[in-house]
C-alpha positions as CSV (number, residue, x, y, z in Angstrom):
1,M,-35.3,-7.8,83.2
2,I,-36.9,-5.0,85.3
3,L,-40.2,-3.1,85.0
4,V,-40.0,0.2,86.0
5,R,-44.0,1.9,86.5
6,D,-44.1,5.8,86.9
7,V,-47.5,6.4,88.2
8,F,-48.7,9.9,88.2
9,Q,-51.9,11.1,89.7
10,L,-53.0,13.8,87.8
11,Q,-54.9,17.5,88.3
12,F,-58.5,17.0,87.6
13,G,-59.4,18.1,83.9
14,K,-55.6,17.5,83.0
15,M,-55.4,13.9,81.2
16,R,-55.2,15.3,77.4
17,E,-52.3,18.1,78.3
18,A,-50.6,15.4,79.9
19,L,-50.6,13.0,77.2
20,S,-49.8,15.7,74.6
21,L,-46.8,16.5,76.6
22,L,-46.0,13.0,77.3
23,G,-45.6,12.5,73.7
24,E,-42.7,15.1,73.6
25,L,-41.2,13.5,76.5
26,R,-41.3,10.1,75.3
27,D,-39.3,11.1,72.0
28,I,-36.6,13.0,74.3
29,E,-36.4,10.3,76.5
30,R,-36.2,7.5,74.0
31,A,-33.3,9.2,72.3
32,N,-31.2,8.8,75.6
33,G,-32.2,5.4,76.0
34,Y,-35.3,5.4,78.2
35,D,-38.0,4.1,76.0
36,V,-41.4,4.4,77.5
37,T,-42.6,1.1,75.9
38,R,-46.5,1.2,77.1
39,V,-48.6,4.6,78.8
40,L,-52.0,3.3,80.6
41,T,-54.7,5.4,81.7
42,D,-57.8,4.6,84.5
43,L,-60.5,3.2,83.6
44,T,-61.5,2.8,87.6
45,G,-60.0,3.8,90.9
46,P,-58.3,7.2,91.2
47,Y,-59.8,9.4,88.5
48,Y,-56.5,10.8,86.1
49,T,-54.2,8.4,86.9
50,L,-51.6,8.0,83.9
51,V,-48.8,4.9,84.2
52,M,-45.7,5.2,82.1
53,E,-44.3,1.6,82.1
54,S,-40.7,0.7,80.7
55,T,-38.6,-2.5,80.4
56,F,-35.2,-2.7,80.7
57,D,-32.3,-5.7,80.8
58,G,-31.5,-4.6,84.6
59,L,-31.2,-1.8,87.0
60,A,-27.6,-0.8,85.3
61,Q,-29.6,-0.1,81.9
62,Y,-32.5,1.6,83.9
63,E,-30.1,4.3,85.8
64,Q,-28.1,5.1,82.2
65,G,-31.8,5.7,80.6
66,L,-31.4,8.3,83.7
67,N,-29.4,10.8,81.6
68,F,-31.8,14.1,82.1
69,T,-30.8,16.9,79.6
70,D,-31.8,19.9,79.4
71,E,-34.6,19.5,76.8
72,W,-35.9,16.8,78.8
73,R,-35.9,19.3,82.0
74,A,-37.8,22.2,79.9
75,A,-40.2,19.5,78.8
76,Y,-41.2,18.0,82.4
77,A,-41.1,21.3,83.4
78,R,-44.4,22.4,81.9
79,F,-45.9,18.4,82.9
80,V,-45.2,19.1,86.5
81,P,-47.9,21.7,87.2
82,L,-50.7,19.1,85.8
83,V,-49.3,16.8,88.7
84,L,-50.6,16.1,92.3
85,G,-48.4,13.6,93.2
86,G,-47.0,10.0,91.9
87,H,-44.9,7.1,92.7
88,R,-42.4,4.7,91.0
89,E,-42.7,0.7,91.1
90,I,-39.8,-1.5,89.8
91,F,-40.4,-4.7,89.5
92,R,-38.1,-7.9,88.4
93,V,-40.2,-9.5,85.7
94,V,-40.0,-13.5,86.2
95,D,-42.3,-14.8,83.5
C-alpha cells in the first residue's frame, strides 16, 4: 500500500476558501477513483498549510486515479490562485 500526501502552502487568509473548493474537488476525484481519505490543516509550523492524504494499493492504482477530467481542471483552476506552493510525498506503508 502507498500513501500520497499533497502538501499545499496557501495564500495568507485563504484556508476557508480553499477548503470549500476542496470539497468540490474531492467529489470529482472520488468519482474518478482518486479518493482523498484525510485532510489536515496546520496547528504549528508554516501558517496556512493544507495536506490531502490518499492511500492506494500500489502505484498503478495511483496512476489510474490521475485521470484529469475537464470538470476537475475547471475546479482546480479556481484552487490554484489560492496556493503559494507545495509538494507531493509518496510513502510505502509498512505497518
